[in-house]
TORKEBA-233303 format. One line per field, with one value per residue (C-alpha): x, y, z; residue in one letter; residue number from 1. Coordinates in nm, 2 decimals, m for minus. Example, Ala and Ser with C-alpha at 12.3 -4.5 7.8 and 13.67 -1.06 7.14 Angstrom:
2
c1 <- [1.23 1.37]
c2 <- [m0.45 m0.11]
c3 <- [0.78 0.71]
code <- [a s]
pos <- [1 2]
This chain:
331
c1 <- [8.39 8.11 7.91 7.56 7.28 6.97 6.63 6.32 5.97 5.64 5.30 4.98 4.84 5.09 4.90 5.07 5.23 5.45 5.59 5.66 5.85 6.04 6.14 6.26 6.48 6.63 6.69 6.87 7.09 7.17 7.29 7.00 7.00 6.63 6.30 5.98 5.63 5.34 4.99 4.68 4.36 4.49 4.74 4.82 5.19 5.31 5.28 5.43 5.73 5.75 5.77 6.04 6.24 6.24 6.35 6.63 6.95 7.09 6.85 6.67 6.29 6.06 5.70 5.67 5.44 5.18 4.90 4.86 4.48 4.48 4.63 4.65 5.00 5.02 4.95 5.21 5.47 5.39 5.42 5.75 5.91 5.79 5.93 6.25 6.28 6.18 6.42 6.71 6.72 6.66 6.32 6.24 5.90 5.76 5.47 5.26 4.94 4.80 4.51 4.16 4.04 4.19 4.13 3.76 3.67 3.85 3.93 3.61 3.80 3.76 4.07 4.10 4.43 4.65 4.98 4.88 4.77 5.11 5.30 5.10 5.14 5.51 5.56 5.36 5.52 5.86 5.79 5.66 5.96 6.18 6.01 5.79 5.43 5.15 4.97 4.60 4.35 4.13 4.30 4.14 4.31 4.63 4.93 5.09 5.43 5.51 5.52 5.85 6.20 6.23 6.38 6.50 6.70 6.44 6.44 6.11 6.10 5.82 5.65 5.58 5.51 5.32 5.49 5.33 5.40 5.76 5.80 5.71 5.97 6.24 6.17 6.08 6.19 6.50 6.43 6.22 6.03 5.91 5.70 5.67 5.90 6.07 6.43 6.55 6.36 6.48 6.81 6.66 6.37 6.61 6.83 6.53 6.44 6.80 6.80 6.47 6.62 6.93 6.70 6.44 6.66 7.02 7.17 6.98 7.17 7.09 6.78 6.82 6.66 6.50 6.38 6.38 6.20 5.95 6.17 6.10 6.36 6.29 6.48 6.24 6.28 5.93 5.77 5.95 5.85 5.49 5.50 5.65 5.41 5.10 5.22 5.29 4.96 4.77 4.92 4.87 4.51 4.36 4.52 4.34 4.50 4.81 5.06 4.91 4.91 5.26 5.40 5.21 5.37 5.71 5.66 5.47 5.12 5.05 5.19 4.99 4.67 4.75 4.81 4.48 4.29 4.45 4.34 3.96 3.93 4.25 4.40 4.73 4.83 4.68 4.75 4.94 5.16 5.08 5.37 5.33 5.39 5.69 5.92 5.73 5.81 6.18 6.17 5.97 6.10 6.41 6.30 6.42 6.67 6.88 7.17 6.95 6.80 7.15 7.25 6.94 6.97 7.31 7.15 6.94 7.25 7.35 7.02 6.92 7.10 6.92 6.78 6.46 6.28 5.91 5.85 5.52 5.25 5.14 5.46 5.54 5.82 6.07 6.02 6.05 6.38 6.52 6.43 6.58 6.90 6.93 6.89 7.10 7.38 7.65 7.50]
c2 <- [0.10 0.32 0.15 0.06 0.25 0.04 0.08 m0.13 0.01 m0.17 m0.12 m0.03 m0.37 m0.54 m0.56 m0.86 m0.68 m0.97 m1.01 m0.63 m0.63 m0.95 m0.80 m0.48 m0.68 m0.88 m0.56 m0.41 m0.72 m0.71 m0.35 m0.17 0.20 0.25 0.07 0.25 0.17 0.32 0.41 0.37 0.21 m0.07 m0.05 0.26 0.28 0.47 0.20 m0.04 0.19 0.21 m0.16 m0.17 0.10 m0.10 m0.42 m0.27 m0.08 0.08 0.11 0.44 0.40 0.61 0.69 0.62 0.80 0.97 1.15 1.52 1.46 1.20 1.39 1.76 1.92 1.93 1.56 1.49 1.70 1.52 1.19 1.28 1.41 1.11 0.86 1.06 0.99 0.63 0.55 0.75 0.99 0.73 0.85 1.01 1.18 1.10 1.32 1.31 1.45 1.10 1.04 1.15 0.80 0.79 1.15 1.15 0.78 0.70 1.02 1.19 1.51 1.71 1.65 2.02 2.18 1.89 2.06 2.37 2.14 1.96 2.29 2.42 2.10 2.07 2.43 2.40 2.07 2.21 2.52 2.31 2.08 2.39 2.49 2.77 2.81 2.72 3.00 2.95 3.06 3.21 3.53 3.48 3.14 3.12 2.99 2.68 2.52 2.15 2.03 1.84 1.93 2.07 1.85 2.11 1.86 1.59 1.49 1.54 1.35 1.43 1.18 1.37 1.28 1.59 1.91 2.11 1.86 1.82 2.19 2.15 1.88 2.09 2.40 2.25 1.88 1.71 1.41 1.31 0.98 0.91 0.59 0.38 0.60 0.45 0.39 0.58 0.89 0.92 1.10 1.36 1.44 1.46 1.70 1.92 1.92 2.01 2.31 2.44 2.38 2.59 2.87 2.86 2.73 2.80 2.73 2.40 2.08 1.86 1.65 1.29 1.08 0.76 0.57 0.21 m0.07 m0.33 m0.63 m1.00 m1.28 m1.65 m1.95 m1.96 m1.64 m1.67 m1.68 m1.37 m1.19 m1.28 m1.14 m0.81 m0.78 m0.83 m0.56 m0.31 m0.39 m0.33 0.02 0.12 m0.01 0.01 0.29 0.58 0.76 0.91 0.64 0.57 0.93 0.98 0.68 0.78 1.13 0.96 0.83 0.50 0.61 0.32 0.06 0.20 0.18 m0.18 m0.27 m0.12 m0.30 m0.63 m0.59 m0.51 m0.65 m0.55 m0.77 m0.71 m1.07 m1.17 m0.87 m0.91 m0.71 m0.79 m0.86 m0.53 m0.35 m0.56 m0.26 m0.10 m0.40 m0.37 m0.01 m0.05 m0.38 m0.59 m0.95 m1.30 m1.52 m1.36 m1.32 m1.15 m0.92 m0.81 m0.74 m0.54 m0.33 m0.21 0.02 0.18 0.25 0.51 0.71 0.72 0.81 0.54 0.26 0.21 m0.08 m0.18 m0.52 m0.67 m0.76 m1.10 m1.29 m1.60 m1.54 m1.75 m1.52 m1.21 m1.33 m1.44 m1.09 m0.90 m1.11 m1.07 m0.70 m0.63 m0.37 m0.63 m0.90]
c3 <- [1.22 1.36 1.62 1.51 1.70 1.71 1.87 1.89 1.84 1.89 1.74 1.92 1.83 2.05 2.39 2.55 2.84 2.95 2.60 2.58 2.90 2.82 2.48 2.65 2.90 2.61 2.41 2.71 2.74 2.36 2.36 2.19 2.25 2.29 2.34 2.23 2.35 2.15 2.27 2.06 2.18 2.39 2.67 2.86 2.77 3.08 3.34 3.09 3.05 3.43 3.46 3.19 3.36 3.68 3.50 3.29 3.37 3.06 2.77 2.69 2.72 2.50 2.45 2.08 2.07 2.30 2.12 2.18 2.20 2.47 2.76 2.86 2.83 3.21 3.24 2.97 3.16 3.49 3.31 3.15 3.47 3.67 3.41 3.41 3.78 3.76 3.48 3.63 3.33 3.05 2.93 2.60 2.55 2.20 2.09 1.77 1.62 1.58 1.34 1.30 1.36 1.71 1.81 1.71 1.73 2.06 2.25 2.13 2.05 1.72 1.50 1.43 1.31 1.42 1.35 1.55 1.84 1.82 1.83 2.13 2.33 2.26 2.36 2.68 2.79 2.73 2.94 3.22 3.21 3.22 3.54 3.40 3.49 3.25 3.07 3.14 2.88 3.16 3.28 3.62 3.67 3.88 3.67 3.83 3.78 3.77 4.14 4.11 4.00 3.65 3.38 3.12 2.92 2.88 2.51 2.31 1.99 1.74 1.51 1.19 0.82 0.69 0.60 0.88 1.16 1.02 1.06 1.43 1.46 1.30 1.51 1.85 1.87 1.98 1.75 1.45 1.43 1.07 1.07 0.76 0.55 0.24 0.32 0.01 0.12 0.48 0.42 0.18 0.42 0.72 0.53 0.45 0.82 0.91 0.67 0.83 1.18 1.09 0.98 1.27 1.55 1.45 1.80 1.85 1.82 1.52 1.53 1.61 1.33 1.47 1.17 1.06 0.88 0.98 1.08 1.10 1.11 1.07 0.96 0.67 0.47 0.32 0.66 0.77 0.45 0.50 0.86 0.74 0.45 0.67 0.90 0.62 0.45 0.77 0.82 0.46 0.43 0.78 0.98 0.83 0.54 0.71 0.61 0.27 0.18 0.30 0.11 m0.20 m0.17 m0.16 m0.51 m0.45 m0.53 m0.77 m0.53 m0.24 m0.45 m0.54 m0.17 m0.06 m0.34 m0.24 0.13 0.12 0.47 0.64 0.91 1.10 1.06 0.72 0.50 0.17 m0.06 m0.42 m0.66 m0.84 m0.51 m0.40 m0.41 m0.12 0.10 0.00 0.11 0.43 0.57 0.65 0.66 0.59 0.76 1.04 0.80 0.54 0.81 0.92 0.56 0.48 0.80 0.69 0.44 0.71 0.92 0.66 0.67 1.04 1.36 1.55 1.33 1.53 1.37 1.40 1.56 1.41 1.67 1.79 1.71 1.91 2.15 1.95 1.65 1.87 2.02 1.68 1.54 1.83 1.81 1.43 1.44 1.75 1.72 1.79 1.57]
code <- [m t p r r r g v g l t p m e t r r d v i v r a a v l a d e l g y e s f s v p e g w g l d s t p v l t e i a l r t t r i q i a s g v l s v w g r t p a t l a m t a a t l h q v s a g r y v l g l g a s t r a l a e g f h d v p f d r p a a r l r d v v t t v r a l l d g l p i q p r d p a a r p l r l g q p p v p g l p i w i a a l g q q t m n v a a e l g d g w i p a l m a r d c v a a w a a a l g r r r e t t a p h a p p l t v a a g p i v a a d k d a g t a r d i a a a c a a w y l s a m g d v y a r s l a g q g y a a e v s a i i a a n p r p s p r r g t i p p e a g v v l d q l a a c g t p g q v r e q l e a w d h v a d v v t f m l p p g l p w d t v e a t l r a a a p g a]
pos <- [1 2 3 4 5 6 7 8 9 10 11 12 13 14 15 16 17 18 19 20 21 22 23 24 25 26 27 28 29 30 31 32 33 34 35 36 37 38 39 40 41 42 43 44 45 46 47 48 49 50 51 52 53 54 55 56 57 58 59 60 61 62 63 64 65 66 67 68 69 70 71 72 73 74 75 76 77 78 79 80 81 82 83 84 85 86 87 88 89 90 91 92 93 94 95 96 97 98 99 100 101 102 103 104 105 106 107 108 109 110 111 112 113 114 115 116 117 118 119 120 121 122 123 124 125 126 127 128 129 130 131 132 133 134 135 136 137 138 139 140 141 142 143 144 145 146 147 148 149 150 151 152 153 154 155 156 157 158 159 160 161 162 163 164 165 166 167 168 169 170 171 172 173 174 175 176 177 178 179 180 181 182 183 184 185 186 187 188 189 190 191 192 193 194 195 196 197 198 199 200 201 202 203 204 205 206 207 208 209 210 211 212 213 214 215 216 217 218 219 220 221 222 223 224 225 226 227 228 229 230 231 232 233 234 235 236 237 238 239 240 241 242 243 244 245 246 247 248 249 250 251 252 253 254 255 256 257 258 259 260 261 262 263 264 265 266 267 268 269 270 271 272 273 274 275 276 277 278 279 280 281 282 283 284 285 286 287 288 289 290 291 292 293 294 295 296 297 298 299 300 301 302 303 304 305 306 307 308 309 310 311 312 313 314 315 316 317 318 319 320 321 322 323 324 325 326 327 328 329 330 331]
């Protein structure tokens, strides 16, 4: 039997640092391959990852993901190289084009040509990590290198859902992180990325696909389903149009419209998936009793290299622990 490769990913709405670190320590003990901390408008994820690195011994830690609008490429390279040192080589840099809402409404940066920005940032960060000098726009400026040992093999995983950003992932990334993608679409999209990669980067190793559902486990299956539904509804109705547009393009346009209509005042904890859109939750989530969660995750093991599931925010610790134990690779 092929060993399960499982990872945990949080949401930007989870800002309880003590819970995040405690969950990472437990994931390390349970044999998870990776633990991803996102960054939105709450916690700065990099010191949290530093704390996790110092409290764990084996698990891969990942920025899942850092926005290409929130830091300069040089700062991203410094951060990645430093976390590589702190974690003894267990760090993965996740980068994404983020959303217009965050770029303009939080970082006060025009959301202009996001795919091009993503390509430029990934290229520059990779060059700096390889030990090359930056290429300043001002010809009078002196090009500088990263002032610490190069890390040429540091993995860069790219969050992408649109065609242009997926092209960047295929050509320049080491891994692909598709958030809120229907389970039955992951394999086909990954295959398309693989074909483009063979054409544009024929000597590069295959992309690591780190995808997974929203997961919630509880002794009461209805409670777990409500938790997963609230999280999915929030992403589809409140997080800009990126996730809604992507899922609609995957063949669920009517269901997405029904979810948005059912959540006129979105809440990350009180959202709902109407009955006519139930198929969306089945595609985006693994929820129920621990046994049901384990059974549902088996389908994901066939479509992703590392089944990296999303842990809903704000859960009491008992539910966090139950979910991590239910979804663990050795469960």
